C-alpha positions as CSV (number, residue, x, y, z in Angstrom):
1,X,103.7,104.8,98.6
2,X,106.4,107.3,99.7
3,X,108.5,107.1,96.3
4,X,104.9,108.2,94.9
5,X,105.2,111.1,97.7
6,X,109.3,112.2,96.6
7,X,107.9,111.8,93.2
8,X,105.7,114.2,93.1
9,X,107.0,117.3,96.3
10,X,110.7,116.5,94.1
11,X,112.1,119.3,96.4
12,X,110.4,118.7,99.8
13,X,113.9,118.1,101.3
14,X,112.6,116.3,104.4
15,X,110.7,113.4,102.9
16,X,114.0,112.7,101.6
17,X,115.3,112.9,104.5
18,X,112.9,110.7,106.1
19,X,113.4,108.5,103.5
20,X,117.2,108.0,103.9
21,X,116.3,108.0,107.9
22,X,114.3,104.7,106.8
23,X,116.3,103.2,104.7
24,X,119.4,103.6,107.0
25,X,116.8,102.4,110.0
26,X,115.9,98.8,108.1
27,X,119.2,98.5,107.3
28,X,120.4,98.5,111.0
29,X,117.5,96.8,112.6
30,X,117.3,94.1,110.3
31,X,121.3,93.6,109.4
32,X,122.2,93.6,113.0
33,X,119.2,91.2,113.9
34,X,120.3,88.8,111.3
35,X,123.7,88.6,111.7
36,X,123.4,88.1,115.0
37,X,121.4,85.4,114.2
38,X,123.3,83.8,110.9
39,X,126.5,84.1,113.5
40,X,125.7,84.4,117.1
41,X,128.0,87.4,117.1
42,X,126.2,89.2,120.3
43,X,127.4,92.4,120.2
44,X,125.5,93.0,116.8
45,X,122.1,92.3,117.9
46,X,123.4,96.4,119.7
47,X,122.7,98.4,116.6
48,X,119.2,97.1,116.9
49,X,117.7,100.0,118.9
50,X,120.2,102.7,116.9
51,X,118.3,101.4,113.6
52,X,115.1,101.7,115.8
53,X,115.2,105.1,116.2
54,X,116.3,105.6,112.8
55,X,113.1,103.9,111.8
56,X,110.9,106.5,114.2
57,X,112.8,109.0,113.0
58,X,111.7,108.2,109.8
59,X,108.0,108.0,109.8
60,X,108.2,111.0,111.9
61,X,109.9,113.4,109.5
62,X,107.6,112.1,106.5
63,X,104.5,112.8,108.7
64,X,106.7,116.6,108.9
65,X,106.8,116.5,105.5
66,X,103.4,115.5,104.0
């Protein structure tokens, strides 16, 4: 769905920024939890809130860009 929006509005920088923020949020949030669960490295879990904020920012930017 997001790819379709970016394809329809290729010049919309807010949509592209929102998509990038969503990707960053997914990597930070999920990645930190996977690292913590698999390796037991507890400090990795501290990145999860930053990833959550990036996810929220991505959705807000997409809502603004539409």
